One Martini backbone bead per residue (centre of mass of N, CA, C, O) as a GRO file, in nm:
protein
  356
    1MET     BB    1  13.473  11.591  10.933
    2ALA     BB    2  13.158  11.511  10.919
    3LEU     BB    3  12.857  11.635  10.964
    4SER     BB    4  12.583  11.611  11.120
    5ILE     BB    5  12.255  11.669  11.105
    6TYR     BB    6  12.238  11.836  11.363
    7GLN     BB    7  12.479  12.025  11.305
    8ARG     BB    8  12.370  12.150  11.044
    9ARG     BB    9  12.112  12.263  11.169
   10LYS     BB   10  12.248  12.444  11.384
   11LEU     BB   11  12.408  12.616  11.182
   12ARG     BB   12  12.166  12.728  11.029
   13ILE     BB   13  12.025  12.864  11.270
   14THR     BB   14  12.265  13.040  11.351
   15GLY     BB   15  12.277  13.201  11.089
   16TYR     BB   16  11.997  13.329  11.115
   17LEU     BB   17  12.048  13.468  11.389
   18VAL     BB   18  12.290  13.642  11.307
   19GLY     BB   19  12.148  13.799  11.084
   20LEU     BB   20  11.921  13.911  11.264
   21GLY     BB   21  12.100  14.048  11.479
   22ALA     BB   22  12.245  14.243  11.291
   23PHE     BB   23  11.995  14.389  11.186
   24LEU     BB   24  11.874  14.481  11.466
   25GLY     BB   25  12.121  14.641  11.557
   26LEU     BB   26  12.114  14.847  11.317
   27PHE     BB   27  11.818  14.935  11.343
   28TYR     BB   28  11.840  15.079  11.616
   29VAL     BB   29  12.054  15.290  11.536
   30LEU     BB   30  11.898  15.428  11.308
   31PHE     BB   31  11.659  15.533  11.513
   32SER     BB   32  11.850  15.665  11.745
   33ASP     BB   33  12.112  15.808  11.559
   34GLY     BB   34  12.140  15.767  11.276
   35PHE     BB   35  12.411  15.948  11.077
   36ALA     BB   36  12.619  16.092  11.272
   37SER     BB   37  12.760  15.797  11.322
   38TRP     BB   38  12.945  15.492  11.283
   39PHE     BB   39  13.006  15.375  11.568
   40PRO     BB   40  12.725  15.255  11.665
   41TYR     BB   41  12.713  15.033  11.443
   42ILE     BB   42  12.931  14.853  11.558
   43ASN     BB   43  12.795  14.798  11.828
   44GLY     BB   44  12.529  14.684  11.714
   45LEU     BB   45  12.655  14.450  11.557
   46ILE     BB   46  12.804  14.306  11.789
   47ILE     BB   47  12.563  14.266  11.979
   48GLY     BB   48  12.381  14.109  11.784
   49VAL     BB   49  12.577  13.869  11.740
   50LEU     BB   50  12.626  13.786  12.037
   51VAL     BB   51  12.331  13.734  12.111
   52ALA     BB   52  12.280  13.520  11.893
   53LEU     BB   53  12.499  13.320  11.992
   54PHE     BB   54  12.377  13.285  12.275
   55ILE     BB   55  12.105  13.174  12.190
   56ALA     BB   56  12.216  12.929  12.039
   57TRP     BB   57  12.355  12.800  12.281
   58VAL     BB   58  12.108  12.769  12.464
   59GLU     BB   59  11.903  12.620  12.259
   60LEU     BB   60  12.117  12.406  12.103
   61ILE     BB   61  12.292  12.309  12.370
   62PHE     BB   62  12.224  12.356  12.672
   63LEU     BB   63  11.893  12.280  12.632
   64ALA     BB   64  11.948  12.003  12.436
   65GLY     BB   65  12.017  11.810  12.639
   66ARG     BB   66  11.942  11.698  12.943
   67LEU     BB   67  11.764  11.961  13.005
   68ARG     BB   68  11.510  11.882  12.823
   69PHE     BB   69  11.379  11.708  13.082
   70LEU     BB   70  11.280  11.936  13.213
   71LYS     BB   71  11.068  12.125  13.341
   72PHE     BB   72  10.921  12.398  13.221
   73TYR     BB   73  10.963  12.599  13.463
   74LYS     BB   74  11.269  12.548  13.487
   75ILE     BB   75  11.348  12.640  13.203
   76PHE     BB   76  11.227  12.922  13.226
   77ILE     BB   77  11.403  13.022  13.460
   78LEU     BB   78  11.680  12.964  13.336
   79ARG     BB   79  11.644  13.136  13.082
   80THR     BB   80  11.586  13.406  13.224
   81LEU     BB   81  11.852  13.428  13.383
   82LEU     BB   82  12.046  13.422  13.147
   83TYR     BB   83  11.937  13.665  12.983
   84ALA     BB   84  11.924  13.882  13.224
   85THR     BB   85  12.250  13.867  13.267
   86VAL     BB   86  12.418  13.837  12.996
   87ILE     BB   87  12.315  14.059  12.803
   88PRO     BB   88  12.391  14.309  12.972
   89ALA     BB   89  12.691  14.227  12.995
   90LEU     BB   90  12.757  14.238  12.693
   91ALA     BB   91  12.681  14.532  12.644
   92PHE     BB   92  12.866  14.659  12.854
   93MET     BB   93  13.139  14.553  12.735
   94VAL     BB   94  13.116  14.680  12.456
   95PHE     BB   95  13.095  14.975  12.545
   96LEU     BB   96  13.357  14.982  12.709
   97LEU     BB   97  13.562  14.887  12.489
   98ALA     BB   98  13.493  15.107  12.285
   99ARG     BB   99  13.598  15.343  12.464
  100MET     BB  100  13.885  15.248  12.499
  101LEU     BB  101  13.955  15.257  12.190
  102ARG     BB  102  13.855  15.544  12.110
  103TYR     BB  103  14.006  15.703  12.380
  104ASN     BB  104  14.247  15.562  12.510
  105LEU     BB  105  14.159  15.382  12.769
  106SER     BB  106  14.117  15.253  13.049
  107MET     BB  107  13.897  15.074  13.216
  108ARG     BB  108  13.865  15.275  13.450
  109GLY     BB  109  13.847  15.531  13.281
  110ALA     BB  110  13.593  15.446  13.118
  111LEU     BB  111  13.400  15.375  13.354
  112TYR     BB  112  13.445  15.684  13.502
  113SER     BB  113  13.341  15.840  13.287
  114GLU     BB  114  13.113  16.075  13.219
  115GLU     BB  115  12.998  15.962  12.953
  116PHE     BB  116  12.940  15.669  13.054
  117GLN     BB  117  12.764  15.741  13.299
  118ASN     BB  118  12.547  15.882  13.134
  119TYR     BB  119  12.473  15.643  12.954
  120LEU     BB  120  12.384  15.448  13.184
  121PHE     BB  121  12.182  15.665  13.366
  122GLN     BB  122  12.060  15.886  13.123
  123GLU     BB  123  12.036  15.725  12.868
  124ASP     BB  124  12.030  15.425  12.647
  125PHE     BB  125  12.098  15.159  12.798
  126GLY     BB  126  11.816  15.063  12.895
  127VAL     BB  127  11.690  15.047  12.611
  128VAL     BB  128  11.880  14.836  12.494
  129ILE     BB  129  11.809  14.610  12.695
  130VAL     BB  130  11.507  14.594  12.640
  131TYR     BB  131  11.533  14.536  12.338
  132ALA     BB  132  11.707  14.278  12.358
  133LEU     BB  133  11.520  14.113  12.548
  134ALA     BB  134  11.262  14.120  12.382
  135LEU     BB  135  11.382  13.981  12.125
  136THR     BB  136  11.480  13.728  12.268
  137PHE     BB  137  11.201  13.627  12.372
  138ILE     BB  138  11.071  13.610  12.096
  139ALA     BB  139  11.270  13.409  11.969
  140SER     BB  140  11.239  13.187  12.185
  141PHE     BB  141  10.933  13.150  12.163
  142THR     BB  142  10.922  13.079  11.862
  143TYR     BB  143  11.105  12.830  11.879
  144GLN     BB  144  10.937  12.670  12.089
  145MET     BB  145  10.668  12.666  11.933
  146SER     BB  146  10.780  12.526  11.684
  147ARG     BB  147  10.869  12.269  11.831
  148LYS     BB  148  10.585  12.191  11.957
  149MET     BB  149  10.405  12.216  11.677
  150GLY     BB  150  10.598  12.209  11.439
  151GLN     BB  151  10.680  12.221  11.116
  152GLY     BB  152  10.534  12.531  11.029
  153MET     BB  153  10.279  12.564  11.225
  154PHE     BB  154  10.304  12.840  11.359
  155TRP     BB  155  10.281  13.013  11.093
  156SER     BB  156  10.009  12.894  11.007
  157PHE     BB  157   9.852  13.014  11.244
  158ILE     BB  158   9.930  13.314  11.219
  159THR     BB  159   9.834  13.333  10.899
  160GLY     BB  160   9.586  13.135  10.834
  161ARG     BB  161   9.631  12.916  10.606
  162PHE     BB  162   9.404  12.684  10.738
  163TYR     BB  163   9.126  12.815  10.798
  164ARG     BB  164   9.082  12.719  10.521
  165PRO     BB  165   9.044  12.467  10.335
  166VAL     BB  166   9.297  12.250  10.181
  167LEU     BB  167   9.393  12.114   9.877
  168ASP     BB  168   9.637  11.842   9.876
  169LYS     BB  169   9.950  11.694   9.812
  170LYS     BB  170  10.074  11.388   9.965
  171VAL     BB  171  10.326  11.219  10.152
  172PHE     BB  172  10.307  10.916  10.344
  173MET     BB  173  10.434  10.804  10.672
  174PHE     BB  174  10.400  10.514  10.865
  175VAL     BB  175  10.516  10.453  11.200
  176LYS     BB  176  10.585  10.139  11.376
  177ILE     BB  177  10.608   9.952  11.658
  178HIS     BB  178  10.683   9.638  11.689
  179ASN     BB  179  10.545   9.474  11.941
  180SER     BB  180  10.457   9.675  12.181
  181ASP     BB  181  10.299   9.496  12.381
  182ARG     BB  182  10.541   9.314  12.452
  183ILE     BB  183  10.721   9.538  12.562
  184ILE     BB  184  10.532   9.631  12.788
  185GLN     BB  185  10.527   9.358  12.941
  186LYS     BB  186  10.842   9.358  12.988
  187THR     BB  187  10.894   9.684  13.088
  188GLY     BB  188  10.663   9.868  13.097
  189ARG     BB  189  10.511  10.174  13.054
  190LEU     BB  190  10.730  10.371  13.152
  191ASN     BB  191  10.963  10.248  12.989
  192PHE     BB  192  10.823  10.278  12.713
  193HIS     BB  193  10.812  10.585  12.717
  194GLY     BB  194  11.118  10.622  12.713
  195LEU     BB  195  11.156  10.482  12.442
  196LEU     BB  196  10.981  10.677  12.276
  197LYS     BB  197  11.156  10.929  12.327
  198ASP     BB  198  11.409  10.809  12.191
  199VAL     BB  199  11.287  10.752  11.917
  200THR     BB  200  11.202  11.044  11.842
  201TYR     BB  201  11.486  11.163  11.873
  202HIS     BB  202  11.633  10.968  11.654
  203ILE     BB  203  11.441  11.023  11.405
  204THR     BB  204  11.451  11.328  11.339
  205PRO     BB  205  11.715  11.363  11.167
  206ALA     BB  206  11.618  11.184  10.930
  207VAL     BB  207  11.370  11.349  10.854
  208LEU     BB  208  11.518  11.616  10.796
  209ALA     BB  209  11.719  11.503  10.580
  210HIS     BB  210  11.440  11.397  10.409
  211LYS     BB  211  11.220  11.645  10.418
  212GLY     BB  212  11.039  11.592  10.651
  213VAL     BB  213  10.723  11.582  10.844
  214ILE     BB  214  10.602  11.591  11.162
  215HIS     BB  215  10.278  11.554  11.268
  216HIS     BB  216  10.239  11.290  11.471
  217TYR     BB  217  10.160  11.115  11.777
  218VAL     BB  218  10.045  10.760  11.828
  219GLU     BB  219  10.175  10.620  12.054
  220ASP     BB  220  10.355  10.388  11.841
  221GLU     BB  221  10.308  10.629  11.628
  222ILE     BB  222  10.423  10.788  11.317
  223VAL     BB  223  10.360  11.089  11.130
  224ILE     BB  224  10.469  11.145  10.795
  225TYR     BB  225  10.545  11.418  10.560
  226TRP     BB  226  10.511  11.547  10.219
  227ASN     BB  227  10.524  11.798   9.995
  228ARG     BB  228  10.426  11.667   9.739
  229ASP     BB  229  10.736  11.599   9.563
  230LYS     BB  230  10.954  11.570   9.792
  231GLY     BB  231  10.943  11.258   9.840
  232TYR     BB  232  11.045  11.174   9.547
  233ARG     BB  233  11.289  11.325   9.578
  234GLU     BB  234  11.549  11.118   9.605
  235ALA     BB  235  11.373  10.909   9.763
  236HIS     BB  236  11.297  11.004  10.057
  237CYS     BB  237  11.045  10.814  10.139
  238LEU     BB  238  11.251  10.553  10.128
  239ARG     BB  239  11.530  10.628  10.257
  240LEU     BB  240  11.423  10.673  10.543
  241TYR     BB  241  11.389  10.385  10.627
  242TYR     BB  242  11.701  10.312  10.624
  243ALA     BB  243  11.794  10.535  10.811
  244ILE     BB  244  11.644  10.425  11.057
  245VAL     BB  245  11.741  10.132  11.066
  246HIS     BB  246  12.051  10.187  11.078
  247HIS     BB  247  12.052  10.359  11.334
  248PHE     BB  248  11.918  10.138  11.525
  249GLU     BB  249  12.148   9.939  11.492
  250GLU     BB  250  12.369  10.119  11.633
  251ILE     BB  251  12.168  10.158  11.914
  252ARG     BB  252  12.067   9.883  12.020
  253GLU     BB  253  12.245   9.826  12.269
  254GLU     BB  254  12.174  10.084  12.427
  255LEU     BB  255  11.864  10.032  12.446
  256TYR     BB  256  11.877   9.753  12.581
  257ARG     BB  257  12.030   9.847  12.836
  258LYS     BB  258  11.797  10.056  12.916
  259TYR     BB  259  11.507   9.867  12.830
  260MET     BB  260  11.514   9.565  12.728
  261ALA     BB  261  11.486   9.700  12.431
  262ALA     BB  262  11.439   9.689  12.062
  263PRO     BB  263  11.328   9.840  11.794
  264VAL     BB  264  11.086   9.757  11.543
  265PHE     BB  265  10.982   9.845  11.211
  266HIS     BB  266  10.687   9.967  11.059
  267MET     BB  267  10.600  10.067  10.712
  268ALA     BB  268  10.402  10.319  10.530
  269VAL     BB  269  10.353  10.425  10.176
  270HIS     BB  270  10.163  10.712  10.064
  271ALA     BB  271   9.944  10.890   9.821
  272GLY     BB  272   9.760  11.211   9.796
  273GLU     BB  273   9.466  11.362   9.860
  274VAL     BB  274   9.409  11.631  10.097
  275VAL     BB  275   9.267  11.782  10.373
  276GLN     BB  276   9.374  12.098  10.508
  277ALA     BB  277   9.297  12.194  10.855
  278GLU     BB  278   9.166  12.397  11.096
  279VAL     BB  279   9.094  12.278  11.428
  280GLY     BB  280   8.932  12.397  11.682
  281GLU     BB  281   8.905  12.598  11.987
  282VAL     BB  282   9.051  12.530  12.256
  283LYS     BB  283   9.199  12.312  12.060
  284SER     BB  284   9.431  12.345  11.812
  285GLU     BB  285   9.470  12.205  11.474
  286ILE     BB  286   9.637  12.053  11.197
  287ALA     BB  287   9.456  11.860  10.970
  288PHE     BB  288   9.381  11.547  10.809
  289TYR     BB  289   9.177  11.454  10.516
  290GLY     BB  290   9.131  11.120  10.393
  291ASP     BB  291   9.193  10.819  10.234
  292VAL     BB  292   9.500  10.812  10.267
  293MET     BB  293   9.508  10.766  10.573
  294ASN     BB  294   9.350  10.499  10.581
  295THR     BB  295   9.527  10.336  10.384
  296THR     BB  296   9.797  10.358  10.536
  297SER     BB  297   9.696  10.217  10.790
  298ARG     BB  298   9.627   9.946  10.649
  299MET     BB  299   9.911   9.890  10.544
  300LEU     BB  300  10.043   9.866  10.822
  301MET     BB  301   9.879   9.613  10.906
  302GLN     BB  302   9.994   9.432  10.661
  303CYS     BB  303  10.289   9.383  10.740
  304GLN     BB  304  10.247   9.138  10.932
  305THR     BB  305  10.101   8.948  10.736
  306LEU     BB  306  10.351   8.957  10.516
  307GLY     BB  307  10.637   9.014  10.650
  308LYS     BB  308  10.674   9.334  10.606
  309PRO     BB  309  10.834   9.630  10.701
  310VAL     BB  310  10.752   9.748  10.405
  311LEU     BB  311  10.500   9.954  10.235
  312VAL     BB  312  10.400  10.030   9.890
  313SER     BB  313  10.245  10.207   9.669
  314GLU     BB  314  10.185  10.256   9.339
  315ILE     BB  315  10.213  10.570   9.327
  316VAL     BB  316  10.497  10.574   9.455
  317ARG     BB  317  10.645  10.380   9.266
  318SER     BB  318  10.587  10.546   8.993
  319LYS     BB  319  10.739  10.829   9.123
  320THR     BB  320  10.997  10.653   9.210
  321GLU     BB  321  11.346  10.654   9.208
  322LEU     BB  322  11.533  10.395   9.271
  323PRO     BB  323  11.799  10.315   9.405
  324ALA     BB  324  12.045  10.082   9.317
  325ILE     BB  325  12.052   9.946   9.622
  326TYR     BB  326  11.754   9.891   9.540
  327GLN     BB  327  11.444   9.687   9.539
  328TRP     BB  328  11.164   9.552   9.422
  329VAL     BB  329  10.864   9.402   9.578
  330ASP     BB  330  10.604   9.211   9.476
  331CYS     BB  331  10.277   9.174   9.651
  332GLY     BB  332  10.034   9.255   9.503
  333LEU     BB  333   9.693   9.214   9.517
  334LEU     BB  334   9.509   9.368   9.786
  335THR     BB  335   9.284   9.344  10.061
  336LEU     BB  336   9.191   9.580  10.263
  337ARG     BB  337   9.074   9.680  10.541
  338GLY     BB  338   8.763   9.824  10.449
  339LYS     BB  339   8.801   9.736  10.146
  340THR     BB  340   8.700   9.669   9.809
  341GLU     BB  341   8.948   9.748   9.672
  342ARG     BB  342   9.234   9.667   9.538
  343THR     BB  343   9.588   9.678   9.633
  344HIS     BB  344   9.897   9.769   9.515
  345LEU     BB  345  10.191   9.621   9.649
  346TYR     BB  346  10.513   9.707   9.794
  347SER     BB  347  10.851   9.638   9.841
  348ILE     BB  348  11.181   9.670   9.991
  349GLN     BB  349  11.531   9.601   9.907
  350GLU     BB  350  11.847   9.521   9.938
  351VAL     BB  351  12.123   9.490   9.753
  352THR     BB  352  12.351   9.247   9.682
  353LEU     BB  353  12.675   9.307   9.687
  354PRO     BB  354  12.960   9.248   9.546
  355THR     BB  355  13.255   9.083   9.636
  356SER     BB  356  13.618   9.099   9.602
   0.00000   0.00000   0.00000
């Protein structure tokens, strides 16, 4: 059975964590014990891998389900309790079992041996636990900050990559829930907010699968971008549209049962040069500036006027090789609101395949 997008992503993150855990476990032994014996390296490797797997389970499975809707302080307390109890227990069991195997002792014999008691209360056990917990909380903090700030944004802030403005080429997709005002009138604002949370949750796997980056959410609108030519490669910037549409067709009944509404999307895709820079003092963010943003927004407004769920600019059309199952629909030269020059727009539609 093929793995889902989310499952592949979780496996990839778990692989990174396991590799990092193994390295840090061996790194600690290198500086604490040197090369006097190979035995501590096995313990360090096993503890590093087990702690990494436990972190992956907590962050990617246990706290990624229904618990993700808990308030921040509750998740913080729960995460702290889990790490502070399970990680010392894992280390304790590895050290105990290692001594049982190494010296051919029973569990009781190993537990009450003078060597093990000295290790627990007079030697390095406490240091190992502090080291493991400190690295665990750093890894967890980094992962949470990366999640909250967006893909790649955390390290961009840390490294100061956009402290000075950078001129770059991007492909943008603006996604908007069609007739959101009507949905709000029907379901109420609180219900609509719940729908928005579900929409963003279900859109994310498709965006990740098609190499996109979610920039921000503005009311009922989502801004997605691709760095330089990534969006054109394999037509990711256009195939994402159908990935979203088809997925929401599958869960349409579920959403309607839950919110008495099922979203329909309008999307606009455009590309060009933008200035990317870090702005703000009390609250900082990495923002985009340029006519591309304004034009894409105007194209999104034009979707309803033309009755087209997706509009694509000429620059995107010219650089994207459309898969054979889709075809271009020429919408002609149009004057967008606030623009003096006309813009050539296109839409896309699925090709009706012959049935045998």
